[in-house]
C-alpha positions in Angstrom: 12.1 3.2 10.8 15.3 1.9 9.4 19.0 2.7 9.7 22.1 2.1 7.6 25.6 1.7 9.0 27.0 4.3 6.7 25.3 6.9 4.5 27.9 6.6 1.8 27.4 2.8 1.6 23.6 3.3 1.4 24.0 5.6 -1.6 26.5 3.2 -3.1 24.0 0.4 -2.7 21.3 2.3 -4.6 23.7 3.0 -7.4 24.7 -0.6 -7.5 21.1 -1.7 -7.5 20.3 0.6 -10.5 23.3 -0.3 -12.5 22.9 -4.0 -11.8 19.5 -4.2 -13.6 20.1 -1.6 -16.3 23.5 -2.5 -17.8 25.3 -5.4 -19.3 24.4 -8.9 -20.5 21.9 -11.1 -18.7 24.8 -13.0 -17.1 26.3 -9.7 -16.0 23.1 -8.5 -14.5 22.7 -11.8 -12.6 26.2 -11.4 -11.3 25.6 -7.7 -10.3 22.4 -8.7 -8.6 24.2 -11.2 -6.5 26.8 -8.6 -5.5 24.0 -6.2 -4.7 22.3 -8.7 -2.5 25.6 -9.3 -0.5 26.2 -5.6 -0.1 22.7 -5.0 1.1 23.0 -7.8 3.6 26.0 -6.2 5.2 24.6 -2.7 5.1 21.2 -2.9 6.5 20.6 -2.9 10.3 17.5 -4.4 11.7 14.5 -2.5 10.3 12.2 -1.3 13.1 8.5 -2.0 12.9 6.3 1.0 12.0 3.6 1.4 14.6 0.2 2.7 13.4 -2.1 2.6 16.4 -1.9 -0.9 17.8 -0.6 -2.3 14.5 3.1 -3.0 14.1 4.0 -3.0 10.4 7.0 -5.2 9.9 6.6 -7.0 13.2 6.3 -10.7 13.7 2.7 -10.7 12.3 1.5 -9.6 8.9 -0.6 -6.5 8.8 -3.7 -6.0 6.7 -5.1 -2.8 5.2 -8.8 -3.6 4.4 -11.9 -1.7 3.5 -14.1 -0.6 0.7 -12.8 1.5 -2.2 -14.8 4.6 -1.3 -17.2 5.8 1.4 -20.5 5.3 -0.5 -22.5 6.6 2.5 -22.0 7.0 6.2 -24.2 4.0 7.0 -22.4 1.8 4.4 -18.9 2.5 5.7 -19.9 2.0 9.3 -21.4 -1.3 8.4 -18.4 -2.4 6.5 -16.0 -1.3 9.2 -17.9 -3.2 11.9 -18.1 -6.4 9.8 -14.4 -6.3 8.7 -13.3 -5.5 12.3 -15.3 -8.5 13.6 -13.8 -10.8 11.0 -10.3 -9.7 11.8 -10.8 -10.1 15.5 -12.2 -13.6 14.9 -9.2 -14.5 12.7 -6.7 -12.8 15.0 -5.2 -10.5 12.4 -4.0 -6.9 12.7 -6.3 -4.5 10.8 -5.9 -0.9 9.5 -9.3 0.1 8.1 -9.2 1.9 4.8 -11.8 3.9 2.8 -11.5 6.9 0.5 -13.5 10.1 1.0 -12.8 11.1 -2.6 -11.8 9.1 -5.7 -10.1 12.0 -7.4 -8.8 10.1 -10.5 -11.9 8.4 -11.8 -11.8 7.6 -15.5 -15.0 9.4 -16.2 -16.4 12.7 -15.1 -19.7 10.9 -14.6 -18.4 8.5 -12.0 -19.1 8.7 -8.3 -16.3 10.3 -6.3 -17.2 10.4 -2.7 -18.4 12.6 0.2 -15.5 15.0 0.6 -12.5 15.4 2.9 -14.0 16.9 6.0 -17.0 14.7 6.3 -15.1 11.6 5.3 -12.2 12.2 7.8 -14.7 12.8 10.6 -16.5 9.6 9.9 -13.3 7.6 9.6 -12.0 9.1 12.8 -15.2 8.1 14.6 -14.9 4.6 13.3 -11.3 4.3 14.5 -12.2 5.7 17.9 -15.3 3.6 18.5 -13.9 0.3 17.1 -10.4 0.8 18.5 -8.7 0.3 15.1 -6.3 2.6 13.2 -7.7 4.1 10.0 -6.2 5.3 6.7 -7.3 7.2 3.7 -5.7 8.8 0.6 -5.0 12.5 0.3 -4.6 14.4 -3.0 -3.5 17.9 -2.1 -1.6 19.8 0.6 -4.8 21.2 2.0 -6.3 17.7 2.3 -3.2 16.4 4.0 -3.5 19.0 6.7 -7.2 18.2 7.3 -6.6 14.4 7.3 -3.6 14.8 9.5 -5.8 16.0 12.3 -8.0 12.8 12.3 -6.4 9.9 10.4 -3.7 7.5 11.7 -1.9 6.9 8.4 -2.1 9.1 5.3 -2.0 7.3 1.9 -0.3 8.9 -1.1 -2.0 7.8 -4.3 0.3 6.1 -6.9 -0.2 8.8 -9.5 0.9 11.4 -7.0 3.8 9.5 -5.4 6.5 11.9 -6.5 4.6 15.2 -5.8 7.1 16.9 -3.5 4.6 19.4 -2.0 2.1 16.6 -1.1 4.9 14.5 0.4 6.0 17.4 2.4 2.6 18.3 3.7 1.9 14.7 4.6 5.2 14.2 6.3 4.8 17.4 8.4 1.6 16.1 9.9 3.7 13.7 11.9 1.4 10.9 10.9 2.6 7.6 9.4 2.6 7.8 5.6 1.9 5.0 3.1 3.1 5.7 -0.4 1.6 3.8 -3.2 4.4 3.1 -5.7 3.5 4.6 -9.0 2.7 2.2 -11.9 5.5 4.0 -13.8 8.3 3.5 -11.2 11.0 1.0 -10.9 11.3 -0.5 -7.4 14.6 1.3 -6.7 13.1 4.6 -7.6 11.2 4.7 -4.3 14.5 5.6 -2.6 14.0 9.2 -3.9 10.6 9.3 -2.3 12.0 8.0 1.0 14.8 10.7 0.8 12.1 13.4 0.5 10.1 12.1 3.4 13.2 11.9 5.6 14.3 15.3 4.6 10.8 16.6 5.7 11.3 15.1 9.1 9.3 12.0 8.9 10.7 8.4 9.0 7.4 6.8 9.7 6.5 5.6 6.2 6.0 2.5 4.2 5.5 1.7 0.5 2.8 -0.3 -1.3 3.4 -2.2 -4.5 0.3 -1.9 -6.7 1.3 -3.2 -10.1 3.3 -1.9 -13.0 2.0 -0.6 -16.3 2.2 -3.4 -18.9 1.2 -2.0 -22.3 -2.2 -0.4 -22.7 -5.0 -0.9 -20.2 -3.1 -3.5 -18.2 -0.9 -4.0 -15.2 1.6 -6.7 -14.1 2.5 -7.6 -10.6 6.3 -8.2 -10.4 7.0 -10.0 -7.1 10.7 -9.1 -7.4 9.7 -5.6 -6.5 8.7 -6.7 -3.0 12.1 -8.3 -2.4 14.1 -5.4 -3.7 12.2 -2.7 -1.7 12.4 -4.7 1.5 16.0 -5.4 0.9 16.5 -1.7 0.7 15.2 -1.4 4.3 11.6 -0.3 3.6 8.4 -1.7 4.9 6.2 -2.9 2.0 2.5 -3.8 1.5 1.2 -5.6 -1.5 -2.0 -4.2 -3.0 -3.8 -7.2 -4.4 -6.9 -5.6 -5.7 -5.4 -2.6 -7.5 -2.8 -4.9 -9.1 -5.4 -6.7 -11.0 -7.0 -3.6 -12.5 -7.2 -2.9 -16.2 -7.1 0.9 -16.1 -9.7 2.3 -18.4 -10.3 -1.2 -19.7 -14.0 -0.8 -20.1 -13.9 2.6 -21.9 -15.3 5.0 -19.3 -14.5 2.8 -16.3 -11.6 0.7 -15.0 -12.2 -3.1 -15.4 -10.1 -5.9 -13.9 -9.6 -9.5 -13.0 -10.9 -9.5 -9.4 -10.8 -13.3 -9.1 -7.0 -13.1 -9.3 -6.7 -10.7 -6.4 -6.5 -13.5 -3.8 -4.1 -15.4 -6.0 -1.7 -12.5 -6.1 -2.1 -11.8 -2.4 -1.0 -15.4 -1.7 1.9 -15.1 -4.1 3.0 -11.8 -2.5 2.8 -13.3 1.0 5.0 -16.2 -0.2 7.5 -13.9 -1.9 7.7 -11.8 1.3 6.0 -8.6 2.3 5.0 -6.9 5.5 1.3 -6.9 4.8 -1.5 -7.1 2.3 -3.8 -4.3 1.1 -7.2 -5.5 -0.2 -10.3 -3.6 -0.9 -13.4 -5.4 0.3 -17.1 -4.9 -0.4 -20.2 -6.6 0.8 -21.6 -6.7 -2.8 -18.7 -5.9 -5.3 -21.0 -6.0 -8.3 -22.9 -3.0 -6.8 -19.9 -1.0 -5.7 -19.8 2.6 -6.8 -16.1 2.4 -7.5 -13.8 -0.4 -8.6 -16.6 -2.9 -8.8 -14.5 -5.4 -10.9 -11.7 -5.8 -8.4 -12.9 -5.7 -4.8 -12.9 -8.9 -2.7 -16.4 -10.1 -1.6 -16.8 -9.7 2.2 -18.1 -13.2 2.5 -14.8 -14.5 1.2 -12.6 -12.5 3.6 -12.3 -15.0 6.5 -11.0 -17.7 4.2 -8.6 -15.4 2.4 -7.2 -14.2 5.8 -6.7 -17.8 7.0 -4.8 -18.8 3.9 -2.6 -15.7 4.1 -1.8 -16.3 7.7 -0.9 -19.9 7.0 1.5 -18.9 4.3 3.1 -16.3 6.6 3.4 -18.9 9.3 5.2 -21.3 7.1 7.8 -18.7 6.1 8.3 -17.2 9.6 
């Protein structure tokens, strides 16, 4: 996926990046940051696009991971897949369809979780095959990774599980592309340790997704610098607009959020520079069985895609 001219220089760059933002005065940190930028520029060879089905992540066009938070029913997810696929075709954007078969980290035990790994992966596989689009879903255990690896084009590692070595190993060994959600508790440069694990397990087909950073209690902040730093390190990076506006546990027994801000942050991320946008989309967000406060209304998707494409075109 990416290559460095010298392994020693790569490791040195990581050390420089860490030290540049942890030590010294503000002026010193700014100076270190400038040095780090120059070193990265000389070390990184052209990063290669990551191909997931017909989609090239990191190519000349932005990629979009879109779909509902969870498979609420087979009929529902097929309807959403068809509508989103049609919109993306009309707007000429590259789509990876996403839906979860299980929301394993719901705030409350009473919350809807999903339909299960085997049935969910079978449905998603059929969607991908019939609509000719790549599909992705999140896995939560080594057993789930093995099952999903037989059907799903790209496996997603949840943010809370992003450092789980056994899960990373199992996902990597499927040979599928892997999208790792950066934990809300991680600094951007910490993803290098995750990348090292995946490469050690024989898989260089991976990318990262920025989905916000813990900001006090029941809140997240989207730091656009993270996109820059991770891409400068040679990684392909998505920005998750809908999870970044969550307020985890903010409504007591459910997660709340500021869904109206999701498109705003998506535009900011595209302007800052990223390889694609992740957005959860629902035909009626207020009725959604999971993450109702943050999903983008389906009716608004065409307009959002046009704006994001326009921003990308200006910067290309």
